[in-house]
MIGUNU-580068 format. One record per residue (C-alpha): residue number from 1; chain; x, y, z; residue in three letters. Coordinates in steps of 0.25 Angstrom, whole numbers, plus 5000, padded with zeros to 4 digits. Layout:
! MIGUNU-580068
{NUM, A, {X, Y, Z}, ala}
...
This chain:
! MIGUNU-580068
{1, A, {5000, 5000, 5000}, met}
{2, A, {5012, 5009, 5003}, arg}
{3, A, {5018, 5010, 4989}, tyr}
{4, A, {5005, 5013, 4981}, pro}
{5, A, {5001, 5024, 4991}, phe}
{6, A, {5015, 5030, 4990}, ile}
{7, A, {5014, 5029, 4975}, ala}
{8, A, {5000, 5035, 4975}, phe}
{9, A, {5004, 5047, 4983}, ile}
{10, A, {5016, 5049, 4974}, gly}
{11, A, {5007, 5049, 4962}, phe}
{12, A, {4997, 5058, 4968}, ser}
{13, A, {5008, 5068, 4972}, leu}
{14, A, {5014, 5067, 4958}, phe}
{15, A, {5001, 5070, 4951}, thr}
{16, A, {4998, 5082, 4960}, leu}
{17, A, {5011, 5088, 4959}, leu}
{18, A, {5011, 5087, 4943}, ile}
{19, A, {4998, 5095, 4943}, asp}
{20, A, {5002, 5105, 4954}, phe}
{21, A, {5015, 5109, 4946}, phe}
{22, A, {5008, 5108, 4933}, leu}
{23, A, {4997, 5118, 4938}, val}
{24, A, {5007, 5127, 4944}, lys}
{25, A, {5016, 5128, 4932}, tyr}
{26, A, {5004, 5130, 4922}, leu}
{27, A, {4998, 5141, 4931}, lys}
{28, A, {5011, 5149, 4931}, asn}
{29, A, {5012, 5147, 4916}, thr}
{30, A, {4998, 5151, 4912}, tyr}
{31, A, {4995, 5162, 4922}, pro}
{32, A, {4986, 5169, 4912}, asp}
{33, A, {4976, 5158, 4912}, ser}
{34, A, {4962, 5163, 4916}, lys}
{35, A, {4960, 5153, 4926}, asn}
{36, A, {4972, 5145, 4929}, pro}
{37, A, {4965, 5135, 4938}, lys}
{38, A, {4955, 5130, 4927}, leu}
{39, A, {4960, 5134, 4913}, ser}
{40, A, {4969, 5127, 4904}, phe}
{41, A, {4981, 5125, 4905}, pro}
{42, A, {4982, 5126, 4920}, val}
{43, A, {4969, 5119, 4924}, cys}
{44, A, {4973, 5118, 4939}, glu}
{45, A, {4961, 5112, 4944}, tyr}
{46, A, {4961, 5101, 4933}, trp}
{47, A, {4976, 5097, 4936}, his}
{48, A, {4973, 5095, 4950}, tyr}
{49, A, {4960, 5088, 4947}, leu}
{50, A, {4967, 5079, 4938}, cys}
{51, A, {4977, 5075, 4949}, ser}
{52, A, {4966, 5072, 4959}, leu}
{53, A, {4959, 5063, 4949}, val}
{54, A, {4971, 5055, 4945}, phe}
{55, A, {4975, 5053, 4960}, ile}
{56, A, {4962, 5048, 4964}, ile}
{57, A, {4960, 5040, 4951}, ser}
{58, A, {4974, 5033, 4954}, phe}
{59, A, {4970, 5030, 4969}, leu}
{60, A, {4957, 5024, 4965}, val}
{61, A, {4963, 5016, 4953}, ser}
{62, A, {4974, 5011, 4963}, trp}
{63, A, {4964, 5006, 4973}, ile}
{64, A, {4956, 5000, 4961}, met}
{65, A, {4968, 4992, 4956}, val}
{66, A, {4972, 4987, 4969}, lys}
{67, A, {4958, 4982, 4971}, asn}
{68, A, {4955, 4978, 4957}, ala}
{69, A, {4949, 4965, 4954}, thr}
{70, A, {4949, 4966, 4938}, ser}
{71, A, {4959, 4971, 4928}, pro}
{72, A, {4951, 4983, 4923}, glu}
{73, A, {4956, 4992, 4935}, val}
{74, A, {4970, 4991, 4929}, tyr}
{75, A, {4965, 4997, 4916}, gln}
{76, A, {4959, 5009, 4923}, tyr}
{77, A, {4971, 5011, 4931}, phe}
{78, A, {4980, 5011, 4918}, met}
{79, A, {4972, 5021, 4910}, trp}
{80, A, {4971, 5030, 4923}, leu}
{81, A, {4986, 5030, 4923}, leu}
{82, A, {4987, 5032, 4909}, met}
{83, A, {4978, 5044, 4910}, thr}
{84, A, {4986, 5050, 4921}, tyr}
{85, A, {4999, 5048, 4914}, leu}
{86, A, {4994, 5055, 4901}, leu}
{87, A, {4990, 5067, 4910}, ile}
{88, A, {5001, 5068, 4920}, tyr}
{89, A, {5013, 5063, 4912}, ala}
{90, A, {5012, 5075, 4903}, pro}
{91, A, {5010, 5084, 4915}, lys}
{92, A, {5023, 5079, 4922}, phe}
{93, A, {5031, 5080, 4909}, phe}
{94, A, {5026, 5094, 4907}, tyr}
{95, A, {5030, 5098, 4921}, leu}
{96, A, {5043, 5091, 4919}, leu}
{97, A, {5046, 5099, 4906}, phe}
{98, A, {5042, 5112, 4913}, ile}
{99, A, {5051, 5110, 4925}, thr}
{100, A, {5063, 5106, 4917}, phe}
{101, A, {5061, 5117, 4906}, ser}
{102, A, {5059, 5127, 4917}, ser}
{103, A, {5072, 5122, 4924}, leu}
{104, A, {5080, 5123, 4912}, val}
{105, A, {5075, 5137, 4909}, ile}
{106, A, {5078, 5142, 4923}, val}
{107, A, {5092, 5136, 4922}, ile}
{108, A, {5094, 5142, 4908}, lys}
{109, A, {5089, 5156, 4913}, asp}
{110, A, {5098, 5156, 4925}, lys}
{111, A, {5111, 5151, 4920}, phe}
{112, A, {5111, 5153, 4905}, phe}
{113, A, {5103, 5165, 4901}, thr}
{114, A, {5105, 5174, 4913}, lys}
{115, A, {5108, 5188, 4908}, gly}
{116, A, {5106, 5185, 4894}, lys}
{117, A, {5096, 5193, 4885}, asn}
{118, A, {5084, 5186, 4882}, lys}
{119, A, {5077, 5188, 4869}, lys}
{120, A, {5064, 5196, 4869}, met}
{121, A, {5051, 5192, 4861}, asn}
{122, A, {5050, 5202, 4851}, asp}
{123, A, {5034, 5201, 4851}, gly}
{124, A, {5033, 5193, 4837}, arg}
{125, A, {5030, 5180, 4844}, tyr}
{126, A, {5020, 5178, 4856}, pro}
{127, A, {5027, 5176, 4869}, arg}
{128, A, {5026, 5164, 4877}, ile}
{129, A, {5031, 5162, 4891}, ser}
{130, A, {5042, 5153, 4895}, arg}
{131, A, {5032, 5145, 4904}, lys}
{132, A, {5021, 5144, 4893}, lys}
{133, A, {5032, 5139, 4883}, phe}
{134, A, {5037, 5128, 4893}, leu}
{135, A, {5022, 5124, 4896}, ser}
{136, A, {5020, 5122, 4881}, gln}
{137, A, {5033, 5115, 4879}, ala}
{138, A, {5029, 5106, 4891}, gly}
{139, A, {5016, 5102, 4885}, ile}
{140, A, {5023, 5097, 4873}, val}
{141, A, {5033, 5090, 4882}, phe}
{142, A, {5022, 5084, 4890}, ala}
{143, A, {5015, 5078, 4878}, ser}
{144, A, {5026, 5068, 4876}, ala}
{145, A, {5022, 5059, 4888}, pro}
{146, A, {5007, 5061, 4885}, phe}
{147, A, {5009, 5056, 4870}, ile}
{148, A, {5019, 5045, 4875}, ser}
{149, A, {5009, 5039, 4885}, leu}
{150, A, {4997, 5040, 4875}, leu}
{151, A, {5005, 5033, 4865}, phe}
{152, A, {5010, 5023, 4875}, gly}
{153, A, {4995, 5020, 4879}, ala}
{154, A, {4990, 5019, 4865}, leu}
{155, A, {5001, 5012, 4857}, lys}
{156, A, {5013, 5010, 4866}, gly}
{157, A, {5007, 4999, 4875}, arg}
{158, A, {5004, 4990, 4863}, phe}
{159, A, {5017, 4993, 4855}, ala}
{160, A, {5023, 4979, 4858}, phe}
{161, A, {5038, 4979, 4856}, asp}
{162, A, {5047, 4967, 4853}, ile}
{163, A, {5060, 4967, 4859}, ile}
{164, A, {5071, 4957, 4855}, arg}
{165, A, {5083, 4953, 4862}, thr}
{166, A, {5093, 4942, 4861}, arg}
{167, A, {5101, 4936, 4873}, ile}
{168, A, {5113, 4928, 4873}, pro}
{169, A, {5115, 4916, 4882}, phe}
{170, A, {5127, 4907, 4884}, ser}
{171, A, {5118, 4896, 4892}, asn}
{172, A, {5107, 4896, 4882}, leu}
{173, A, {5105, 4881, 4876}, pro}
{174, A, {5108, 4881, 4861}, glu}
{175, A, {5094, 4875, 4859}, ser}
{176, A, {5088, 4888, 4864}, phe}
{177, A, {5097, 4897, 4856}, asn}
{178, A, {5088, 4908, 4849}, gly}
{179, A, {5077, 4906, 4859}, leu}
{180, A, {5066, 4917, 4857}, lys}
{181, A, {5059, 4921, 4870}, ile}
{182, A, {5048, 4931, 4869}, ile}
{183, A, {5045, 4939, 4882}, gln}
{184, A, {5033, 4946, 4886}, ile}
{185, A, {5029, 4952, 4899}, ser}
{186, A, {5019, 4960, 4907}, asp}
{187, A, {5006, 4959, 4899}, leu}
{188, A, {4997, 4965, 4909}, his}
{189, A, {4985, 4960, 4901}, leu}
{190, A, {4975, 4968, 4909}, gly}
{191, A, {4981, 4980, 4903}, ser}
{192, A, {4979, 4976, 4889}, phe}
{193, A, {4964, 4973, 4893}, asn}
{194, A, {4958, 4966, 4881}, ser}
{195, A, {4968, 4972, 4871}, asn}
{196, A, {4970, 4958, 4865}, his}
{197, A, {4975, 4964, 4851}, lys}
{198, A, {4988, 4969, 4857}, glu}
{199, A, {4992, 4956, 4864}, ile}
{200, A, {4988, 4949, 4851}, glu}
{201, A, {4999, 4957, 4844}, lys}
{202, A, {5009, 4954, 4855}, val}
{203, A, {5006, 4939, 4853}, val}
{204, A, {5008, 4940, 4838}, glu}
{205, A, {5021, 4948, 4840}, met}
{206, A, {5026, 4937, 4849}, ile}
{207, A, {5023, 4925, 4840}, asn}
{208, A, {5029, 4932, 4828}, asn}
{209, A, {5042, 4931, 4836}, glu}
{210, A, {5041, 4916, 4837}, lys}
{211, A, {5047, 4915, 4851}, pro}
{212, A, {5051, 4902, 4858}, asp}
{213, A, {5047, 4906, 4871}, ile}
{214, A, {5037, 4917, 4877}, ile}
{215, A, {5039, 4922, 4891}, cys}
{216, A, {5029, 4931, 4898}, phe}
{217, A, {5035, 4938, 4910}, thr}
{218, A, {5023, 4942, 4919}, gly}
{219, A, {5012, 4951, 4922}, asp}
{220, A, {5001, 4945, 4913}, leu}
{221, A, {4991, 4954, 4920}, val}
{222, A, {4989, 4966, 4928}, asn}
{223, A, {4983, 4959, 4940}, asn}
{224, A, {4971, 4950, 4936}, phe}
{225, A, {4969, 4937, 4929}, his}
{226, A, {4957, 4943, 4921}, glu}
{227, A, {4967, 4951, 4913}, glu}
{228, A, {4971, 4937, 4906}, thr}
{229, A, {4957, 4934, 4901}, ile}
{230, A, {4956, 4934, 4886}, gly}
{231, A, {4971, 4933, 4882}, trp}
{232, A, {4972, 4918, 4881}, asp}
{233, A, {4971, 4917, 4866}, thr}
{234, A, {4981, 4928, 4864}, ile}
{235, A, {4992, 4923, 4872}, phe}
{236, A, {4990, 4909, 4868}, lys}
{237, A, {4995, 4913, 4854}, gln}
{238, A, {5009, 4915, 4859}, leu}
{239, A, {5018, 4905, 4854}, lys}
{240, A, {5032, 4900, 4859}, ala}
{241, A, {5036, 4886, 4857}, pro}
{242, A, {5045, 4885, 4870}, leu}
{243, A, {5033, 4891, 4878}, gly}
{244, A, {5027, 4903, 4884}, lys}
{245, A, {5031, 4906, 4899}, tyr}
{246, A, {5026, 4917, 4908}, ser}
{247, A, {5027, 4922, 4922}, ile}
{248, A, {5020, 4931, 4932}, leu}
{249, A, {5022, 4945, 4934}, gly}
{250, A, {5019, 4954, 4946}, asn}
{251, A, {5005, 4958, 4941}, his}
{252, A, {5001, 4943, 4939}, asp}
{253, A, {4998, 4940, 4954}, tyr}
{254, A, {4986, 4950, 4956}, gly}
{255, A, {4995, 4957, 4967}, asp}
{256, A, {4990, 4971, 4962}, tyr}
{257, A, {4976, 4969, 4967}, ser}
{258, A, {4970, 4968, 4981}, thr}
{259, A, {4962, 4955, 4981}, trp}
{260, A, {4950, 4952, 4990}, lys}
{261, A, {4953, 4938, 4991}, tyr}
{262, A, {4966, 4930, 4989}, glu}
{263, A, {4959, 4920, 4981}, ala}
{264, A, {4956, 4930, 4970}, glu}
{265, A, {4970, 4934, 4969}, lys}
{266, A, {4974, 4920, 4968}, ile}
{267, A, {4964, 4917, 4957}, ala}
{268, A, {4968, 4929, 4949}, asn}
{269, A, {4983, 4925, 4950}, phe}
{270, A, {4979, 4911, 4945}, glu}
{271, A, {4971, 4917, 4934}, gly}
{272, A, {4984, 4925, 4929}, ile}
{273, A, {4992, 4912, 4930}, lys}
{274, A, {4982, 4904, 4922}, asp}
{275, A, {4982, 4915, 4911}, ala}
{276, A, {4997, 4912, 4908}, his}
{277, A, {4993, 4897, 4905}, asp}
{278, A, {4981, 4902, 4897}, arg}
{279, A, {4990, 4911, 4889}, phe}
{280, A, {4999, 4899, 4886}, gly}
{281, A, {5011, 4903, 4895}, phe}
{282, A, {5018, 4894, 4905}, asn}
{283, A, {5018, 4902, 4918}, leu}
{284, A, {5031, 4901, 4926}, leu}
{285, A, {5028, 4904, 4941}, thr}
{286, A, {5042, 4901, 4947}, asn}
{287, A, {5045, 4890, 4938}, glu}
{288, A, {5052, 4886, 4926}, ser}
{289, A, {5052, 4878, 4913}, val}
{290, A, {5063, 4871, 4905}, ile}
{291, A, {5063, 4872, 4890}, leu}
{292, A, {5069, 4861, 4882}, thr}
{293, A, {5074, 4862, 4867}, lys}
{294, A, {5083, 4852, 4860}, asn}
{295, A, {5088, 4847, 4874}, gly}
{296, A, {5091, 4861, 4879}, asp}
{297, A, {5084, 4867, 4891}, asn}
{298, A, {5081, 4882, 4895}, ile}
{299, A, {5072, 4886, 4907}, ala}
{300, A, {5062, 4897, 4909}, ile}
{301, A, {5058, 4900, 4923}, ala}
{302, A, {5048, 4910, 4928}, gly}
{303, A, {5046, 4917, 4941}, val}
{304, A, {5034, 4923, 4947}, glu}
{305, A, {5035, 4938, 4949}, asn}
{306, A, {5047, 4943, 4957}, trp}
{307, A, {5049, 4958, 4959}, gly}
{308, A, {5055, 4968, 4968}, leu}
{309, A, {5045, 4974, 4978}, pro}
{310, A, {5034, 4978, 4976}, pro}
{311, A, {5033, 4967, 4966}, phe}
{312, A, {5030, 4953, 4971}, pro}
{313, A, {5040, 4942, 4972}, gln}
{314, A, {5033, 4929, 4969}, tyr}
{315, A, {5045, 4924, 4960}, gly}
{316, A, {5053, 4912, 4965}, asn}
{317, A, {5066, 4911, 4956}, leu}
{318, A, {5071, 4899, 4963}, ala}
{319, A, {5058, 4891, 4961}, lys}
{320, A, {5057, 4895, 4946}, ala}
{321, A, {5072, 4891, 4944}, ser}
{322, A, {5070, 4877, 4950}, lys}
{323, A, {5073, 4866, 4941}, gly}
{324, A, {5080, 4874, 4930}, ile}
{325, A, {5094, 4875, 4936}, glu}
{326, A, {5100, 4867, 4926}, asn}
{327, A, {5094, 4873, 4914}, ile}
{328, A, {5105, 4881, 4907}, pro}
{329, A, {5097, 4893, 4902}, phe}
{330, A, {5085, 4899, 4911}, arg}
{331, A, {5075, 4910, 4908}, ile}
{332, A, {5068, 4917, 4919}, leu}
{333, A, {5054, 4924, 4918}, leu}
{334, A, {5053, 4934, 4929}, ser}
{335, A, {5043, 4946, 4928}, his}
{336, A, {5051, 4956, 4936}, asp}
{337, A, {5065, 4960, 4931}, pro}
{338, A, {5069, 4964, 4945}, asp}
{339, A, {5069, 4949, 4948}, his}
{340, A, {5081, 4947, 4939}, trp}
{341, A, {5090, 4956, 4947}, asp}
{342, A, {5084, 4951, 4961}, ala}
{343, A, {5085, 4936, 4959}, glu}
{344, A, {5086, 4931, 4945}, val}
{345, A, {5101, 4936, 4942}, arg}
{346, A, {5105, 4930, 4956}, lys}
{347, A, {5099, 4917, 4953}, asn}
{348, A, {5107, 4916, 4940}, gly}
{349, A, {5099, 4905, 4933}, met}
{350, A, {5092, 4913, 4922}, tyr}
{351, A, {5099, 4918, 4910}, ser}
{352, A, {5087, 4926, 4905}, leu}
{353, A, {5076, 4932, 4914}, thr}
{354, A, {5063, 4939, 4907}, leu}
{355, A, {5055, 4949, 4915}, ser}
{356, A, {5045, 4960, 4913}, gly}
{357, A, {5038, 4968, 4923}, his}
{358, A, {5043, 4982, 4921}, thr}
{359, A, {5035, 4986, 4908}, his}
{360, A, {5047, 4996, 4906}, gly}
{361, A, {5037, 5005, 4914}, met}
{362, A, {5030, 5006, 4900}, gln}
{363, A, {5037, 5019, 4899}, leu}
{364, A, {5051, 5022, 4894}, gly}
{365, A, {5060, 5024, 4882}, phe}
{366, A, {5068, 5014, 4874}, lys}
{367, A, {5078, 5017, 4863}, tyr}
{368, A, {5088, 5007, 4857}, lys}
{369, A, {5096, 5002, 4870}, asn}
{370, A, {5091, 5013, 4879}, phe}
{371, A, {5078, 5012, 4887}, gln}
{372, A, {5072, 5019, 4899}, trp}
{373, A, {5060, 5018, 4907}, ser}
{374, A, {5056, 5021, 4921}, pro}
{375, A, {5056, 5006, 4924}, ala}
{376, A, {5071, 5007, 4925}, lys}
{377, A, {5069, 5014, 4938}, tyr}
{378, A, {5061, 5003, 4944}, lys}
{379, A, {5067, 4991, 4938}, phe}
{380, A, {5082, 4988, 4936}, arg}
{381, A, {5078, 4979, 4923}, arg}
{382, A, {5066, 4985, 4916}, trp}
{383, A, {5066, 4982, 4901}, ala}
{384, A, {5075, 4974, 4891}, gly}
{385, A, {5087, 4965, 4893}, leu}
{386, A, {5096, 4964, 4905}, tyr}
{387, A, {5108, 4955, 4908}, his}
{388, A, {5118, 4953, 4919}, val}
{389, A, {5128, 4943, 4916}, gly}
{390, A, {5122, 4931, 4909}, lys}
{391, A, {5108, 4934, 4914}, gln}
{392, A, {5098, 4942, 4906}, tyr}
{393, A, {5085, 4949, 4910}, leu}
{394, A, {5074, 4954, 4900}, tyr}
{395, A, {5064, 4963, 4905}, val}
{396, A, {5051, 4964, 4895}, asn}
{397, A, {5044, 4977, 4896}, arg}
{398, A, {5030, 4970, 4895}, gly}
{399, A, {5019, 4969, 4885}, leu}
{400, A, {5008, 4975, 4894}, gly}
{401, A, {5006, 4988, 4902}, tyr}
{402, A, {5002, 4991, 4916}, leu}
{403, A, {4999, 5004, 4923}, gly}
{404, A, {5001, 5014, 4911}, met}
{405, A, {4994, 5008, 4899}, pro}
{406, A, {5005, 5013, 4890}, ala}
{407, A, {5019, 5010, 4886}, arg}
{408, A, {5028, 5022, 4882}, val}
{409, A, {5042, 5018, 4877}, gly}
{410, A, {5041, 5004, 4883}, met}
{411, A, {5033, 4996, 4873}, pro}
{412, A, {5027, 4982, 4877}, pro}
{413, A, {5038, 4972, 4874}, glu}
{414, A, {5039, 4958, 4868}, ile}
{415, A, {5053, 4953, 4870}, thr}
{416, A, {5059, 4943, 4861}, val}
{417, A, {5072, 4937, 4867}, ile}
{418, A, {5081, 4928, 4859}, glu}
{419, A, {5091, 4919, 4867}, leu}
{420, A, {5103, 4914, 4860}, tyr}
{421, A, {5115, 4906, 4864}, ser}
{422, A, {5130, 4911, 4865}, val}
């Protein structure tokens, strides 16, 4: 209870402060407005009313999500958040631009133009005050996040991206040289609602790659087993001759609701696990399988969710690794990439670990070999390929979305991983 309360207080203060400073600046910039409290662009009352409406709405929606018994509540919350971001992200960037520009001008006037003659307006052009000029420039600057968020909601969340990577291993059996693995993660089916066409497109893209193995690394749903209803036929179309394997993520346990009866939570969890079987996946819950080809063996192990607090630690690596100690090459599916540094690397058994969870925060920037996202301040490993010595970790950005129903600069990902012997 403590952390959500602190987060809500922080959110409320942030929202109120944005509107307070915005109103203060606009009143100083447009003092000639007939009624600064009510007229455009100041609209003082309307800014504060907007703050109040969002603060109350988020409080109510948080209570609803915590006590939800159906997936629809998540849809309401996501679009409430999207509306908030579309309004307050431009406000924030507007103030950021004004503050930075004003600071630059003060420094310039104080240290670089002091004592110099300033050019006078000869009257041929209409004068505009410096404040109004900055205000108009700030509006242009603030339009960028608005357009980006809008594009991310309308197009970005469905702009599925295929990322290819080849990884060399000295201990990969020759029979598995060239093994093609497709990894998908974080579907969050309740966020897609009934938008089956987009997932059908994903299935077609995957099958066109002709993978040997398909791995799904957790978060099938947002919270409820009802989210899996109606998807069976689509996911059964996925084809992989050496099998389709999956694990559970932190959202697959029903932990994000307050259940009236423990039996309801258990039934919900069993329904989610059953969906993996209905979709044609072999769900690995702290267990492993051995794949054989031409007399050579590799192993795939899967742990339940293991994350740093506040994420749950249901995973049991020792249990999942039992019986495959003598297999020369082992792959681990573990939803949370923090597990890799905390336990997996120390264990030393797994040449390749596949994770998801971070979504790349659904927001960021990627150009060639450079990538940035706020996720880097939360997770040490948050997207792409990492390695320490002979151990590799790949973190998939996820196919679905949660919270913000948009993806800006962090498109949904289908990972094609090819293993080869060296």
